[in-house]
N, C-alpha and C positions, 0 to 999 in steps of 0.2 A: 436761181442757189445750183451751185454742180455740183453734179457728181464725183464721189473717189471712184476712181478704176482698181481692179481686185486685182493683183498681177500674181498671187498663190503662193505666195512665199512663204507667209503663216502656214496656211494650210497642208504645204508638200515638207514644212518643219514638224510641224504635228506628227503625220504621216510616219516619216522618219522614227521619231521617236519612238512611234507607237507599233511601230516595226518590229526596231530594235528591241523595245519593252518585251514584244510577243517571243521574239527568238529568243530572247536572252532565260525565257522563263519556258521553255522547252528545253532549255541547254541542262537545265539547274533540274527540272523533272526526269530530264535523263537521266543525270547523274546519280538522282535520288534513288532511282529503281535499281541501277544496277548497282548501288551499293546494298539495298533494301531487296531483296530480290525474296517472293513468296515462296514457303514449302509447299511440296509438292501435293499435302492437305490440304492449305490455302487453299491452293488454283485452282484444286480438285480434279487432280491429273489423274485420267488414266489411261491402263496402255493398250487400249484400240481406239479406233478412230469413231468421230464421231460423224456416222456418214461420212461424205467428204470430204468432210474434212480433218488434219493431221497436222502433227506440228510439222512433217516433212516440208509444209504448203502455208506454214505460219511467218509471217516475217519475221518473228519473234527468236524461232529456232535458229539453232549456233550448232552447225554440223559439224562431229559427229553423234553426239550424242549431251547436248547439251541448252542451253534457251536464256534468251538475256535477262527475264524478267523473274522465273523462277529458278531456285537453289536445287539443285540434286543431277543425276542423269536423265535423261529423257531420251525416248524411243523416237526416231523419227513415226511409226505408225499412232504413237500413241496420241492425245488429247486432253485439253483442258481447260478450262471456262474464261481463260485469257485472249483466247488465238485472234488470234488479230490475221487477215490472209493477204498473201502476198499484193500488191500491188501487181 
């Protein structure tokens, strides 16, 4: 009895489809986030940093005074609960 050799084509196709679906979900999530920003109150924004954590070193901060996820004006020295450090 001869076993079939597996060339990996089907596995590669599944990986590509899964990767494409993941990328699509990320793009869609970022669009929704841009459209539905949190209020300052929902984000529990405060005008002072939380220790070493501040808007100025958050990946969501848009200089000079806005945020990709929070609606309204934010201070570079502020902080909120959705703080995401820059890589």
